[in-house]
N, C-alpha and C positions, 0 to 999 in steps of 0.2 A: 730131399724136400720133405718139408715139415711137415706132421699131421696137420690140418684144419680143422679137426675136433675140438682141440683144446680150446683156439680160438674161438670157435663158436660158443663154447659153452659159458668162455670167459665173457664173451658179449652179450649172452643172455643175461649174465648173473648181473652186469652192470646196468642193462637195459632194466631187470625187476627193481634192482636196488634204488634205479632212480625214479621209477615209478611209484614205488613206496615210498620214498621222502617226500616226493611229491604230494602225494596224498595225504601222509602225516602234516605237511607244511600247510597245507588246503584246510584242514580241520581244526590245526591250531588259530589258524586265521579267522575261520567263522566262529571258533570257540570266544574271540578276542574282540569282535566287531560289536560296538554298544549297542543295547537294545536287541541283540540274536536273541532269539528265543530257544533256550539251550537246556529247559525243561517244560514240560507242560504247566499250561495255566493253573496255578493254586499248588505247584509243588516245589515252586522258589521259595526260597529261604527269607523269612521277613526280615526286614532291616529297617531301623528306624534310626536318622541323623538325629543329635542331640545338642545345644548351645546353651548358654548361659549370660541372661541380663541382669548383671549384679552390678547396681549403681545408677549413676545418674544416666537420663538418656540423652542422647549427644549424637553429633552425626557421625562419629565413630562408632558407636552402639548399632545405628541403623545401618552402615556398610556392612557391620558383622551380621546383620538380620539377613541383609540383600543376597551376599555371599553364602550362606548357611540355605535360604530358599534355593537359590541356584544351583548349589551341588545334589541337593536333594532331588531336585527336578531333573536335572541332566544324569545322575547316576541311579535314576530311577529307585530312590528310596521310597519305603511304603508311607512314611511320615516325617513330621519333622516335629521334636519334643523341645520344648524351650521350658528351661528353668529360670523363674523371675523372681526379683527381690529387687525393687526399686522405689526410693522415695520420690520421684517424678523427673521433671526435666523441660526441655523448650517444647513449646507447643506445637510448631510447624514441624520438628524432626519426628514429634510423637504422631502428628495426623499422617505423615508421609510414612510410617513404619504402619500404621493401621491400614493405609492403601496397600500396602506391600502384602500383607495378611489376607487380606481381603480378594487379590489378585493372584493368590498363590496357586501355584496348580498341586501342590500336594497340599493333606491334611497337617495342620499344624494343632498341637496339644500344647497347652498353656499350664504349668503348674507353678502356682505360689507356694515357693518353699527355699531352705527348710524351714525347721520351726523356728517360729519368731519372724519370720519373713513378710513383707509388706509389699502390697500391691498398691501404693498410693499414687494418686495424682494421676499422672501420665501412665502408672501402670494398670489403672480400672482401664484406661481406652485399650491398651493392648492384651488385655485377658478378656475384654468381652471379645474383642477381633478374632480369638483364637477359636478353630474349629469346634475343638474339646477343651472346656476350662477346667482344671483341678485345683487343689489349695491344700495343703499341710494342715491338720486339725488345728495349730496353734496359730497359724497365720491370719492375717486380715486383708482387707480391703478397702478402699473408699478415700473421703477426701479429696474429690477433684476439683473442689473450685480454683479459677484461675487466680495466681498471685503475680506479684512483680518479684524481680530477681532476689531483694532483701527482705521478701517473706510477709509484705505488707498488701494489703487490700487494693486491686486495680482502682480501684474508684478514689481512694484516698491519694493515691499518685497520681494519677492521669484524670481523674475527673470522670463524672456519671456518664457521659457517654462514650465513650472511650470502653469506661467498664461494662455498660449495656452490651456494646457490640462485642466485645471479648468473651463475655458471659454467655451470650446467645449462641454464638458461634460454637461455642465448646459443646453446649448444651446439645445444639442439633446433632453434633456429631458423634457424642455418647448415645444419645436416642437412635439414630440410624444405625450406629453399629451395633448396639446391642440387638434391634429388631431384627437385622440381618441374619443374626444369628439364633434368632427365635427367645431372646433371654430378655430379662425385666428392664423393659425402655423406661419406666416410669421412674424406678429406683434409678438407673443410670443417670437421668436428667436429675435429679435430687441429690445424688452425689457430687453434681458441677454446681448447682445452685446455692445447694443447702450444706455442702461439705459432711454428707451423711456419711457413716462408715459402718461395715458387718465385720463380725468375726467368720470364721470358715464355715462353722454351721449355721451361721445365722444367711448367708450368701447363699448354701444350698438350697437351704428354704425357703430365699427369696427368688430363688431360679437364676442367679448372678452368674454362679458356676454351677458345674454338672454333677459334681462330687468330691469325695475326700479321699487323698492319698498321702501314706506315711513318707512316700519318696518317689522320685522320677521314674524307674521301673514300673512302681505298682500303679502309677498314672497312665503309662502306656498301656500297660495290662488289660488295666479296667475301658480301656478304650475300644477293645475288640467289639465288634459287630455293629458300633454305632454309625448312624448313616448322617452324613455331614453334608453341606453345601458347598461345593466347588465352583470356580468358572465354569469348567465343561460340564458342570451337572452335580446330581446326587451321587455320592458312592460310598460304598459300605465297608469301613475301616478293617485291617486286617494288623492286626498288634500283637496277637498272643505270643508267647515265645519268642518276641522281637530279640533281636542282637543289636545293641545299642551302640552306635559308633559317634563319639564324640568330635565334633567340629572346633577346632581352636581357634581365636582370631590370629590374623596376619599381624606382622610389625606394624604395617602402617595402620591396621585400626586400634590395634594397642597403644601407639602413638597419638592419634586422636583421642583417645579417651582419656590418654594421661595429661596432654597439653591442654585439654578443653578444663580442667581445674582450676579456678581462678586463683587459688595459690601459686601454683607451677606459673601461671602467667606471669603475676609478681615478681617472682622470683627471678624467673628469666628475664623481665624487664632490667632488673636491677644489675644482673650479670653482663646482658647486653651493655647497658651502658657505660660501667665501670672497664669493661673489655675496650670498647672503642676511646672511652679518656684515656687509659692509658698509653695505647698506640697512637693517639693524637700528641701524647707530652713524650712518648719514647717511638718516635718515626724509626719502622724498619724491625720493631719486635715480633710482629707479623703472628704470632700464636695469639696475645690476647685480641688485637683486632680480629683475627679469624673467627676466634669463640664470640666474641660479642657480636659481630653478625650473623652467624649463625643463631644465637638466642634470639636477636632480633627477629629474624626471621621466622623462628617458632613463636613470638608475641605475634604476629602478624597472622599466624594461622590462627591460635588460640582465640585472638580477640575477634575472630569471625565465627567462633562457635559459643563464645559467651557473649552478655552484655558489658562492654567495657566502658569507662568513664571515661573520655577523651583528655578533659580537663586534670582527671587524676593522672593520667598518664603524665600529662605536660608537668603536672608537679613533682612527680619521681624523677623525672630526667633534670628539673630545674635542680633537685634535692643532691641528686649524684653529681652535677655537675658543681656544686657548691661545694659539696666533700670533696672533690677532686682537686679544686681551687686551692684548698686551704692545705692541700699539701706542696703546694708549690708559690703561694703569697701568703706572706706576712699579714695575718688578718687580725691574729691574736685569739684565734678561735672563735670569731663572729662568723666567717662563712660555713665552719662546720656546725655552730649552733644551728644557723638560718637551713643549712643543706638536712638537717637530721630532723628538723621541723617539718619542711616540705616533703622530706620523706615518708615521715609520719602521717601527715595528713592524704598525702595523695595513696598509701596502702590502706587508709581507714574508708575513704571514698571510692577506693577502686574500681567496685563493679557498679554498675548502672542499674539502680535498686528500682529506677523507675520504668524499666523496661518490661511491657506487660506479657511478652510472650512466653512465659515460664511456668511452670507447676512444678515449683520445688520450693516450698516454703523454708526461708534462711538458709537453704543448704549450699549457696553461692556464695554467700559472707564469709570473707576470708575469718580463719580462725584468728582470735586475739594471742596466740602464742606465736602467729606469724606476724601480725599487726606491731606488736607491741617490743619484742626483742631484736626485730630485723634492723632498723633505724640504728638502735645501739650497737648492734655488731657492726655494721656497715662503718657507723662512727669510727668505732674502736680500731678496725683496719685500716682505715685511710689514715688515723692519728698517727698509728704504728707505722704506715708506709711515711709519713712527715719527717717523723722523727729519726727513721733510720736514712732519709735522703738530708735532713739538717746535720746527723751526725757523719754522713759521706763526705759532704761540704767543709766539714770543720778539718777531716783527716788529711793529711799530709798526700801531697800526689805522688801517685806512685808510676807514673811515667816520665821520659824526659829527663833532662838535666837536673831539675829542681829534685826528681826524686833520688838522686844520689847523695844529697845535703845528708850528711848524719850515716849514711850507711858504711860500713864495717867490712873490710876485708882484709888482705896479706901482702906484705910487700915482697915481690919477687925479686928485687933486687937492692943493692943498698941505695938507700933514697937522700937526697939533699936538695941543696938549690939547684943544682945542677940537673934533676930530673932522673926518672928512672920508670921501671914498670912496677904496675901492682893489678893484683885480681880483686875486682869489685861486683857484686852483682851477676856472678858468673860470666864477667867478661875481663879482658885484658885492657888496661887503659894505662896512658903517660901519666906518669906522676911527679910530684916533686913536693919537699918538703923543706920550710925554712930552716930545720936543724935537721942533723943528720939522724937515718933511721934505719938499723941495719936490717939487711936481708932476713924473711921467716918473719917479721915482726908483724902484731895487729895494727892495722891501720883506720883512720876515721877520716872522711871526708869532710872537708870545712867549705871549700868552696870549687865551683867549676867554671871554667874559661875555654870554650870551646872543646877542644876533644882534650884538652887536660884537666886532670884533676889536683887540689892541693889538699895535702890531707896531712893529718898530726898523729904523732903515735896514741894508740888508742889508753884513754885515761889522761892524755896529755904526756905521755911519755916518751922520749925521743929513742 
């Protein structure tokens, strides 16, 4: 009978090992629980999430800010630091971003930089809404008077009543935002009503921002110990020696930022119309139609982000239609010329410059480098297509019996009126000739009757 002692020792070893593994798994699980206190208060590493607002304020930029605020809150970052450089943007989106900053559960540090950066128009509101605001010594801030998409005064486009409504609303938002953070509310209102602007040093003296900083890391470090007002109450910032963690925008956010540019929307409109037009004239091509439909879908999304003139879009559609018609209908260039003119006018008036909800003087207007060359390039492309189509129509048929006329081959047998066999177009044909042609001679097809070809010796030699 076997000794039970080894079995008992083995059982105890297995039990101890299992207990040790259970304790280790419990410890690891406890350490990975979000928010679980693994270090005493004050001993945890200081972490600051960073992001960049660089360019016009659009829906994509707002989603980017929202996602950064949510991550900073959920992952318990000590603060969110934002590098800001913007000429302005859409007013309603700016208002919502200001609300997001005011409702933030984590402190937000706004730094206007790098060198030469500008917190213009909508950027003024975002800077004022930050719990801490800093600027690069060579940056500037101001000029927040509302304008139309084309950079003109609201009153000149929409009348006195509309201008009064828009300006008063923006001034009230600027004043309340500045007062909430203890900044110069009087200057904030003047920035809206009178388009005043300040250098970085002047902004510090006027209590518009808190201090100067040469870079984002310095702006974060100098915020140490400042008391800021959050939704939950007043807190003291911990930013000294903070580890900066960048928050990149998602693919969706990058796409929204990209298609919000009016130039991109205009080009996508052209590509969409061309793709759909080619699909109509060549059913079954599939690829042009799919690409065209996708471009038009992006145009629909982009037109919700910027003020697009519907009449201009119709002009672009008519212009593309006339250019495509030129490729298939003989109009001696009239349809092509009309299409190019419609395309040019559509691009010139593509952005609705009477839209009052923008803080971006002139930045929405299409570049002349896009407006003027585009109709010429598209017209040249369509004319090239028309030339290729006309050339193809004049070319001999390459399929069926007519394609054999003039084809050359080899006599596989002695040919004559009684017939024989010839190799033509990669196939074996019954052939006959009015004059005898010896086997192996080169022959040329002169007629096709049913499945029998009439040939002659190449160069007319039997």
